[in-house]
N, C-alpha and C positions, 0 to 999 in steps of 0.2 A: 513626374513633374519636377522641372528644373528648381532647385532652392534658391531664394533670393541671395543676393551677392552680399558678402560681409565686408564692410567698409574698411574697419579699423583692423588691419593686418599688414605685416611687412610684405613688400613686393619688389621683385626685380623689374628692370627696365621692361622688359617684354610683358610681364603680368599688369604694369601700369597702362600701357597701351591697350592691351586686349580686355582688361576689366573696365577700362573707360566706356568701350562700345557695349559691353555685356551689360553694365548698368543702365545706360541709355536704353537698350533693348528690352530690359526688364521693367524700366519705368517710363517708356516713351510716352504713353498717354498721360499719365500724371505730369510728367516734365512739359509735355506742350501745352496741357491745359493750364497750368501754372503760369507758363510763360506768357500766353497770350492774355491771360487774366490781369497779371501784373505789370507787363510790358507793353501791353496793347496800346494804351493811351499815348506812351513814347514813341510807340512806331508810327501812329496816325500823325502825330505832331511832328515827327521827324520827317515824314513822307511830304507833308504841306510845306514846311520849311525848305526841303530840298527842291520841290517844284518851284517855289517862289524864286530861290536863289538861281536855278538854271534858267527860269524865264527871264529874270532881270539880266542875266549874262547873256542869253540869247539875243535879248533886245538891244543890249549895248552892243555887241558884236555886229549885229544887222545894221545898226545905224553907222558904225564905224567903216564897214564895208561899202555902204552907200555914201560915204564920204561926209556924212554928218558929224560935227565935232560933238563930243561927249558934254552934257551938261553935269553941273555939280549935283543936282538932285538925283540924276540918274546913278551917279557914282556911289553917292551916299546911301541910297536905297540898296544898292548891290552890296555896299558893305555891311549895312544892318543885316541883310539877309544871309550872308556869310557868317556873320555872327551868330544869328539865330540857328544855322545847321550846326555849328560847333557846340552851341549850349544844348540842344537836343540830342545831339550825338552823345556828350558827356552823361547827361541823363538817362539815355537809352541804355549805355554801357553799365551805369550805376545799377538800373533796375534789372537788368540782365544778370549782372554779377550776384546782386543781392538775392534775386529769386531763387537762382539754382543753388547757391550755397545753403540758403535757408532749407531749401528741399532736402540737401544732403543732410544738414544737421537734423532735421526733424525725422528723416528716414533712419538715422543711426540712433537717435534717442528713443525711437518707437519700436526698436528691435526689428529693423527691416521691414516696416509697414509704411505704405504710402501715407503722406500727411493730408489732412483735410484742407479745404480752402480757408476756413476759419483760422486754423493753426498757422497757415502760411501767412494770412494777412496780420497777425498778431507778431510774427517774427520781422515780416517785410517793412511794416511802418516803425518798428523799434530800430531797424538796422540801417534804413535807406539813407538818412542824412549822415550816419557814421561812415557808411561806405563811400558817399560822394565826397565828404571832405577828404577822406583818405585817397580817393581817386585823383583829386587835384594835386595833392602833395606828391603822390607817386609820380603823376604825369610829369610834374616840374622836375623831380629828381631825375627821371629818366632822360627828359630833354636836355638837362645839364649834363648827364653822363655821356649822352651821345655827341653832343656838342664838343665836350672837352678832347674826346680822342676815340670816340665809338666804343672802345673796349670797355671802359668803365659801365657804359650803357648796357652792353652785351653782359656783363659780370652781375649787374645789379638786376636784370630781368627777371629771372627765376627767383631771386631772393624777394624782391617786392611783390612778386605774384603771391607768395605764401601769406602776406599779410592779410588779405582778405579772408581766406578761411580760418585763419587764427583769430582774427576779430569776431567772427560769426560763431564759429564752433566753440571757442572757449570763452566767449562773452568778454573780450579783452578791449582794452583801450588801444589807441594807434602806437602810443608810445611803447606798451609792453609787446604788441604785436611785431613792432619794429625790430627790436632788440631779439625777440625769441625766434623770429625769422632767420637772423643770422647765426643763432646758436644752433638751429635745427638742421640748417644746410652745411655746417662746418663738417669737413670730411666727406660730405655727399654732394658736392655742388655738380660734379660731372653726370651722374645718373638722373638727378633733379633736372638740370639744363637740358639735357639730351631728351627726356620725355617731354618736357614743356615745349620744346623746339618742335619735336615729332607732331604732338596734337595740334599746335598752332599752324603748323606746315599743312597738314591734312585739312584742317578748317579752311584755311586761304585757298587751298586747292579746289575745294568744293565750291567755294565761291566765285572762284574764277571761272570754272567750268560752268557754272549756272548763268553767270553774266556774259559769257562768250557770245551766245547768239545775237543778244541785243546790241552789245558792242560792235559787232560785225555788221548788223542792220544799219547802225548810226554811221560807221565808216563808209559803208556802201553808198548810202544816200547822199552822203557829201560828195562822194568821188563821181557819182552820177550827175549831180547838179553842182558843177564847181563855179558857176555863175552866181548862184546864192550865197557861197560864203560857207564857212564852218558853223551852219546852224542845224538844229534839229526841230521836228515838229513838235506840238504841244502833246500829241499823243505819245510819242518817244519819250518825252520829259515826265510824264505821268507814270507811263510803264516802268521807266528806269528808276523812278524815285521809289515806287511801291516795291519793286523786286529788290532794291538794295536795303530796304527795311526789312522785308520778309526774310532776307539772308542773314539777318542778326540771330535767328534762331540756330544757326550752325555755331555761333560762339558757345553754345552749350557744350561743345565737345572739349575744348581747351579748358573750360571752368571746371567740368568733372575731372578732367586730367589733373589739374592743379590741386583739387581736393584730394585725389588718390595719392599725390605726391606727398602732401601734408600727412595724410594718414601713415604712409610708408615712414616718414621721417619720425614722427611721434611714436610709433610702435617700435621702431628699431632702437630708438634712444630711451625712451621712457617705459614702453612696455604697458601702456594704460590699459588696453584692452585686456591683456592677461591678469593684470593686477584686479580688474573689476570683477573678472570671472572667478578668481579666487575668493574675492570679498563675498560675491554672492554665494559661493559653494559653501563658505563658512556661515553665512546668514542663514541658509537653508538647514545647516545642521543644528543651529540653536534654536530653530523654531519648531523642532520636533516634539512629540508628545512623551518621549522617553524621559524617565525620571534622571536626574543627574547623578553621575556616580560618586560614591563615598568612599574614602580611603581611611 
């Protein structure tokens, strides 16, 4: 029987990638169960918001193709639906990130044993709002970095990604996690950035190929009915919205990868796992029934 993966240990670039998928394979049922329990509400709400937005967009475009001028009410409803999609996307991302990192944290704290739903709920409700606030700040920082010259955003991306595991695994504030992320990644930016880039690339490629058939159907329907305009049916809207939300489960891959990057950096710099094993070894010696030596 294959032993459960040890999270807290140094890894090279290839091991970070391979162990990401090994951890997912060993904990597939537990991760999937936790994902749908704690992210399910946000998936449903996000799908509904997406359906409404696409319906409003479809309706507005159809009227414009027919030569009917857009009304203020239609435009305002479309704007509200777009804001709703953005809000639930942020909440869904936060729930996803919180759930997976809490799972990893509990798995490590329980000595490589799958956490229970009760344990997950206790962690999830404690960290959700913290991660939500951090997500907003990080999103603003990344937007500012990409808008300035693109390169600052690329440089910040792997650093800011470490903030989430630091906040949960170390039970730290955002300020502490922010400064510690810069300290951990010093002299290790390239390996961390490379690993983060690869796991995100794999996730986006999987999402692209899953959504490709539906995209081809939508494009084909518009090409076959050019007189109707760039519109899609209600069935296509619902199917696309549901599929897009279900694909959020693929984001488990980069989240696990970022956690392994964190463990690689902390073990390389601090050696916390080794120190803990030494402490436990010393503690076991002191708890024996042997009499103390006398000199």
